[in-house]
N, CA and C atoms as a LAMMPS dump frame, in Angstrom:
ITEM: TIMESTEP
0
ITEM: NUMBER OF ATOMS
336
ITEM: BOX BOUNDS ff ff ff
-5.0000000000000000e+02 5.0000000000000000e+02
-5.0000000000000000e+02 5.0000000000000000e+02
-5.0000000000000000e+02 5.0000000000000000e+02
ITEM: ATOMS id mol type element x y z
1 1 1 N -97.445 -152.858 422.421
2 1 2 C -98.192 -153.576 421.394
3 1 3 C -98.806 -152.565 420.429
4 2 1 N -98.954 -153.015 419.19
5 2 2 C -99.567 -152.182 418.164
6 2 3 C -100.544 -153.01 417.343
7 3 1 N -101.573 -152.319 416.869
8 3 2 C -102.504 -152.908 415.908
9 3 3 C -101.888 -152.743 414.524
10 4 1 N -101.894 -153.805 413.75
11 4 2 C -101.528 -153.743 412.344
12 4 3 C -102.812 -153.938 411.561
13 5 1 N -103.127 -153.005 410.69
14 5 2 C -104.301 -153.132 409.833
15 5 3 C -103.821 -153.417 408.425
16 6 1 N -104.332 -154.51 407.867
17 6 2 C -103.905 -154.985 406.554
18 6 3 C -105.099 -155.708 405.933
19 7 1 N -105.482 -155.303 404.757
20 7 2 C -106.587 -155.951 404.041
21 7 3 C -107.836 -156.09 404.91
22 8 1 N -108.234 -155.028 405.555
23 8 2 C -109.426 -154.946 406.395
24 8 3 C -109.385 -155.872 407.604
25 9 1 N -108.202 -156.316 407.992
26 9 2 C -108.008 -157.116 409.204
27 9 3 C -107.124 -156.323 410.142
28 10 1 N -107.371 -156.465 411.43
29 10 2 C -106.534 -155.819 412.428
30 10 3 C -105.976 -156.891 413.354
31 11 1 N -104.666 -156.873 413.517
32 11 2 C -103.974 -157.835 414.364
33 11 3 C -103.152 -157.081 415.391
34 12 1 N -102.888 -157.721 416.504
35 12 2 C -102.082 -157.126 417.566
36 12 3 C -100.721 -157.81 417.567
37 13 1 N -99.653 -157.008 417.386
38 13 2 C -98.281 -157.519 417.398
39 13 3 C -97.429 -156.614 418.28
40 14 1 N -96.215 -157.037 418.55
41 14 2 C -95.299 -156.225 419.332
42 14 3 C -94.877 -154.971 418.587
43 15 1 N -94.439 -153.972 419.347
44 15 2 C -94.013 -152.699 418.752
45 15 3 C -92.91 -152.882 417.723
46 16 1 N -91.865 -153.648 418.06
47 16 2 C -90.732 -153.827 417.151
48 16 3 C -91.156 -154.521 415.865
49 17 1 N -92.026 -155.519 415.972
50 17 2 C -92.503 -156.229 414.782
51 17 3 C -93.331 -155.299 413.896
52 18 1 N -94.19 -154.507 414.493
53 18 2 C -95.02 -153.57 413.726
54 18 3 C -94.153 -152.539 413.017
55 19 1 N -93.184 -151.982 413.734
56 19 2 C -92.301 -150.979 413.139
57 19 3 C -91.475 -151.578 412.006
58 20 1 N -90.941 -152.779 412.215
59 20 2 C -90.141 -153.442 411.175
60 20 3 C -90.995 -153.743 409.947
61 21 1 N -92.24 -154.167 410.15
62 21 2 C -93.134 -154.479 409.032
63 21 3 C -93.418 -153.235 408.196
64 22 1 N -93.741 -152.14 408.842
65 22 2 C -94.038 -150.899 408.119
66 22 3 C -92.797 -150.407 407.374
67 23 1 N -91.645 -150.433 408.031
68 23 2 C -90.4 -150.004 407.38
69 23 3 C -90.055 -150.892 406.19
70 24 1 N -90.216 -152.204 406.359
71 24 2 C -89.912 -153.143 405.286
72 24 3 C -90.88 -152.961 404.118
73 25 1 N -92.153 -152.78 404.413
74 25 2 C -93.149 -152.557 403.35
75 25 3 C -92.81 -151.297 402.557
76 26 1 N -92.37 -150.255 403.24
77 26 2 C -91.99 -149.018 402.55
78 26 3 C -90.756 -149.229 401.677
79 27 1 N -89.757 -149.956 402.181
80 27 2 C -88.547 -150.231 401.4
81 27 3 C -88.878 -151.059 400.162
82 28 1 N -89.746 -152.04 400.325
83 28 2 C -90.162 -152.874 399.189
84 28 3 C -90.846 -152.013 398.133
85 29 1 N -91.698 -151.102 398.547
86 29 2 C -92.378 -150.221 397.593
87 29 3 C -91.382 -149.31 396.882
88 30 1 N -90.409 -148.759 397.633
89 30 2 C -89.404 -147.869 397.029
90 30 3 C -88.589 -148.579 395.963
91 31 1 N -88.368 -149.877 396.143
92 31 2 C -87.477 -150.612 395.247
93 31 3 C -88.212 -151.578 394.321
94 32 1 N -89.533 -151.454 394.264
95 32 2 C -90.378 -152.221 393.338
96 32 3 C -90.052 -153.711 393.355
97 33 1 N -90.111 -154.288 394.541
98 33 2 C -89.879 -155.716 394.691
99 33 3 C -91.036 -156.305 395.495
100 34 1 N -90.898 -157.527 395.977
101 34 2 C -91.967 -158.154 396.754
102 34 3 C -91.383 -159.207 397.683
103 35 1 N -92.132 -159.552 398.715
104 35 2 C -91.722 -160.587 399.665
105 35 3 C -92.949 -160.968 400.482
106 36 1 N -92.823 -162.049 401.227
107 36 2 C -93.834 -162.425 402.206
108 36 3 C -93.158 -162.58 403.553
109 37 1 N -93.86 -162.207 404.603
110 37 2 C -93.37 -162.416 405.971
111 37 3 C -94.532 -162.933 406.81
112 38 1 N -94.203 -163.787 407.772
113 38 2 C -95.216 -164.343 408.664
114 38 3 C -94.911 -163.892 410.08
115 39 1 N -95.898 -163.271 410.714
116 39 2 C -95.769 -162.781 412.085
117 39 3 C -96.713 -163.525 413.011
118 40 1 N -96.248 -163.769 414.224
119 40 2 C -97.12 -164.263 415.279
120 40 3 C -97.871 -163.054 415.82
121 41 1 N -99.172 -163.228 416.034
122 41 2 C -100.008 -162.092 416.429
123 41 3 C -101.199 -162.588 417.243
124 42 1 N -102.009 -161.636 417.669
125 42 2 C -103.297 -161.927 418.3
126 42 3 C -104.372 -161.399 417.371
127 43 1 N -105.355 -162.238 417.073
128 43 2 C -106.458 -161.841 416.215
129 43 3 C -107.452 -160.95 416.942
130 44 1 N -108.484 -160.546 416.239
131 44 2 C -109.509 -159.665 416.805
132 44 3 C -110.194 -160.29 418.01
133 45 1 N -110.258 -161.625 418.055
134 45 2 C -110.889 -162.315 419.178
135 45 3 C -109.908 -162.635 420.303
136 46 1 N -108.649 -162.215 420.144
137 46 2 C -107.638 -162.456 421.166
138 46 3 C -106.901 -163.769 421.027
139 47 1 N -107.269 -164.563 420.033
140 47 2 C -106.624 -165.86 419.823
141 47 3 C -105.246 -165.682 419.186
142 48 1 N -104.329 -166.597 419.509
143 48 2 C -103.013 -166.609 418.874
144 48 3 C -103.189 -166.971 417.401
145 49 1 N -102.535 -166.205 416.525
146 49 2 C -102.586 -166.478 415.094
147 49 3 C -101.199 -166.281 414.499
148 50 1 N -100.993 -166.849 413.335
149 50 2 C -99.841 -166.535 412.507
150 50 3 C -100.401 -165.922 411.241
151 51 1 N -99.931 -164.729 410.917
152 51 2 C -100.44 -164.014 409.753
153 51 3 C -99.319 -163.83 408.743
154 52 1 N -99.582 -164.218 407.506
155 52 2 C -98.611 -164.032 406.437
156 52 3 C -99.02 -162.813 405.626
157 53 1 N -98.077 -161.887 405.491
158 53 2 C -98.3 -160.644 404.765
159 53 3 C -97.598 -160.722 403.418
160 54 1 N -98.311 -160.421 402.348
161 54 2 C -97.707 -160.289 401.03
162 54 3 C -97.371 -158.81 400.874
163 55 1 N -96.087 -158.534 400.724
164 55 2 C -95.63 -157.149 400.619
165 55 3 C -95.151 -156.884 399.199
166 56 1 N -95.689 -155.83 398.586
167 56 2 C -95.25 -155.405 397.261
168 56 3 C -95.506 -153.909 397.129
169 57 1 N -95.333 -153.376 395.947
170 57 2 C -95.456 -151.923 395.783
171 57 3 C -96.883 -151.415 396.007
172 58 1 N -97.867 -152.309 396.038
173 58 2 C -99.247 -151.9 396.272
174 58 3 C -99.743 -152.171 397.677
175 59 1 N -98.853 -152.59 398.568
176 59 2 C -99.257 -152.938 399.93
177 59 3 C -99.712 -151.704 400.701
178 60 1 N -100.835 -151.837 401.362
179 60 2 C -101.322 -150.802 402.265
180 60 3 C -101.376 -151.421 403.656
181 61 1 N -100.524 -150.935 404.543
182 61 2 C -100.462 -151.454 405.907
183 61 3 C -100.373 -150.265 406.854
184 62 1 N -101.061 -150.364 407.986
185 62 2 C -101.06 -149.283 408.965
186 62 3 C -100.727 -149.85 410.33
187 63 1 N -99.956 -149.108 411.095
188 63 2 C -99.598 -149.483 412.456
189 63 3 C -100.193 -148.441 413.398
190 64 1 N -100.829 -148.918 414.466
191 64 2 C -101.508 -148.024 415.407
192 64 3 C -101.206 -148.469 416.839
193 65 1 N -100.856 -147.517 417.696
194 65 2 C -100.546 -147.858 419.082
195 65 3 C -101.801 -148.312 419.82
196 66 1 N -101.573 -149.08 420.867
197 66 2 C -102.66 -149.548 421.72
198 66 3 C -102.156 -149.625 423.148
199 67 1 N -103.045 -149.66 424.086
200 67 2 C -102.701 -149.753 425.508
201 67 3 C -102.98 -151.156 426.016
202 68 1 N -102.326 -152.135 425.437
203 68 2 C -102.553 -153.527 425.813
204 68 3 C -101.527 -153.98 426.843
205 69 1 N -101.953 -154.791 427.777
206 69 2 C -101.041 -155.343 428.783
207 69 3 C -100.672 -156.789 428.485
208 70 1 N -101.108 -157.285 427.336
209 70 2 C -100.796 -158.653 426.916
210 70 3 C -99.311 -158.735 426.565
211 71 1 N -98.672 -159.841 426.92
212 71 2 C -97.27 -160.047 426.549
213 71 3 C -97.155 -160.167 425.031
214 72 1 N -96.162 -159.5 424.462
215 72 2 C -95.974 -159.504 423.016
216 72 3 C -95.567 -160.887 422.507
217 73 1 N -96.095 -161.294 421.361
218 73 2 C -95.631 -162.555 420.773
219 73 3 C -94.187 -162.397 420.296
220 74 1 N -93.428 -163.485 420.332
221 74 2 C -92.02 -163.436 419.941
222 74 3 C -91.89 -163.508 418.422
223 75 1 N -91.472 -162.397 417.842
224 75 2 C -91.223 -162.318 416.406
225 75 3 C -89.779 -161.904 416.136
226 76 1 N -88.878 -162.183 417.073
227 76 2 C -87.508 -161.68 416.972
228 76 3 C -86.806 -162.114 415.685
229 77 1 N -87.006 -163.358 415.252
230 77 2 C -86.337 -163.818 414.024
231 77 3 C -86.843 -163.076 412.796
232 78 1 N -88.143 -162.942 412.655
233 78 2 C -88.683 -162.255 411.476
234 78 3 C -88.424 -160.749 411.555
235 79 1 N -88.365 -160.192 412.764
236 79 2 C -87.997 -158.781 412.914
237 79 3 C -86.594 -158.541 412.369
238 80 1 N -85.651 -159.404 412.743
239 80 2 C -84.277 -159.271 412.255
240 80 3 C -84.228 -159.464 410.741
241 81 1 N -84.986 -160.423 410.224
242 81 2 C -85.066 -160.644 408.776
243 81 3 C -85.524 -159.365 408.072
244 82 1 N -86.61 -158.759 408.568
245 82 2 C -87.14 -157.553 407.924
246 82 3 C -86.167 -156.386 408.032
247 83 1 N -85.536 -156.216 409.202
248 83 2 C -84.563 -155.123 409.36
249 83 3 C -83.371 -155.318 408.42
250 84 1 N -82.864 -156.547 408.347
251 84 2 C -81.721 -156.83 407.483
252 84 3 C -82.074 -156.581 406.014
253 85 1 N -83.234 -157.046 405.581
254 85 2 C -83.623 -156.867 404.182
255 85 3 C -83.955 -155.406 403.871
256 86 1 N -84.478 -154.676 404.832
257 86 2 C -84.701 -153.243 404.635
258 86 3 C -83.368 -152.544 404.404
259 87 1 N -82.357 -152.874 405.245
260 87 2 C -81.018 -152.282 405.07
261 87 3 C -80.422 -152.641 403.709
262 88 1 N -80.561 -153.911 403.301
263 88 2 C -80.006 -154.332 402.011
264 88 3 C -80.685 -153.634 400.835
265 89 1 N -81.984 -153.429 400.936
266 89 2 C -82.681 -152.719 399.862
267 89 3 C -82.262 -151.258 399.802
268 90 1 N -82.172 -150.609 400.956
269 90 2 C -81.861 -149.185 400.991
270 90 3 C -80.374 -148.882 400.833
271 91 1 N -79.508 -149.802 401.215
272 91 2 C -78.055 -149.608 401.109
273 91 3 C -77.404 -150.911 400.659
274 92 1 N -77.553 -151.261 399.38
275 92 2 C -76.996 -152.532 398.916
276 92 3 C -75.47 -152.527 399.009
277 93 1 N -74.872 -153.697 399.18
278 93 2 C -73.412 -153.761 399.229
279 93 3 C -72.817 -153.334 397.894
280 94 1 N -71.575 -152.84 397.96
281 94 2 C -70.902 -152.417 396.736
282 94 3 C -70.618 -153.619 395.853
283 95 1 N -70.679 -153.39 394.551
284 95 2 C -70.377 -154.45 393.592
285 95 3 C -68.884 -154.756 393.629
286 96 1 N -68.563 -156.001 393.379
287 96 2 C -67.174 -156.442 393.354
288 96 3 C -66.828 -156.891 391.938
289 97 1 N -65.619 -156.567 391.509
290 97 2 C -65.136 -157.034 390.219
291 97 3 C -64.307 -158.276 390.484
292 98 1 N -64.558 -159.331 389.753
293 98 2 C -63.818 -160.559 389.993
294 98 3 C -63.615 -161.335 388.718
295 99 1 N -62.912 -162.402 388.843
296 99 2 C -62.715 -163.302 387.718
297 99 3 C -62.944 -164.719 388.211
298 100 1 N -63.107 -165.644 387.296
299 100 2 C -63.347 -167.033 387.661
300 100 3 C -62.041 -167.807 387.508
301 101 1 N -61.673 -168.521 388.561
302 101 2 C -60.481 -169.37 388.524
303 101 3 C -60.728 -170.578 387.641
304 102 1 N -59.672 -171.327 387.355
305 102 2 C -59.78 -172.533 386.529
306 102 3 C -60.731 -173.556 387.147
307 103 1 N -60.846 -173.551 388.496
308 103 2 C -61.734 -174.504 389.155
309 103 3 C -63.189 -174.026 389.205
310 104 1 N -63.47 -172.878 388.588
311 104 2 C -64.836 -172.371 388.523
312 104 3 C -65.245 -171.491 389.684
313 105 1 N -64.365 -171.261 390.659
314 105 2 C -64.699 -170.402 391.792
315 105 3 C -64.266 -168.974 391.501
316 106 1 N -64.996 -168.038 392.067
317 106 2 C -64.69 -166.623 391.837
318 106 3 C -63.465 -166.209 392.622
319 107 1 N -62.646 -165.383 392.01
320 107 2 C -61.472 -164.803 392.672
321 107 3 C -61.631 -163.297 392.668
322 108 1 N -61.507 -162.693 393.823
323 108 2 C -61.678 -161.243 393.956
324 108 3 C -60.479 -160.515 393.368
325 109 1 N -60.754 -159.508 392.544
326 109 2 C -59.672 -158.68 391.999
327 109 3 C -59.59 -157.376 392.766
328 110 1 N -60.677 -156.621 392.811
329 110 2 C -60.688 -155.347 393.519
330 110 3 C -62.123 -154.894 393.752
331 111 1 N -62.269 -153.996 394.724
332 111 2 C -63.581 -153.393 394.949
333 111 3 C -63.731 -152.215 394.013
334 112 1 N -64.953 -151.953 393.598
335 112 2 C -65.226 -150.769 392.766
336 112 3 C -65.166 -149.529 393.596
């Protein structure tokens, strides 16, 4: 488990979720874009919470290890979302050259 500090709030999330959030926030800043993600977490009082993070080039987020024995909240779907979008931002797919068929659908000609 890790503490995530964001906007003077500290939340407890799983290691993978914290790492994905920090990596995604950095990728968003590098590419001057923005997004929101919602993580399941534990608040300062130990209560279950859902926290929505606004990520943009001005986001300040910190991840800190902790020695908690609490079971991590399941954020597997949003973790995969953040990892996938981090990869797409840092290594976008190659552009394709195509043309439009008579029916309005794209037809692939060749890769660049």
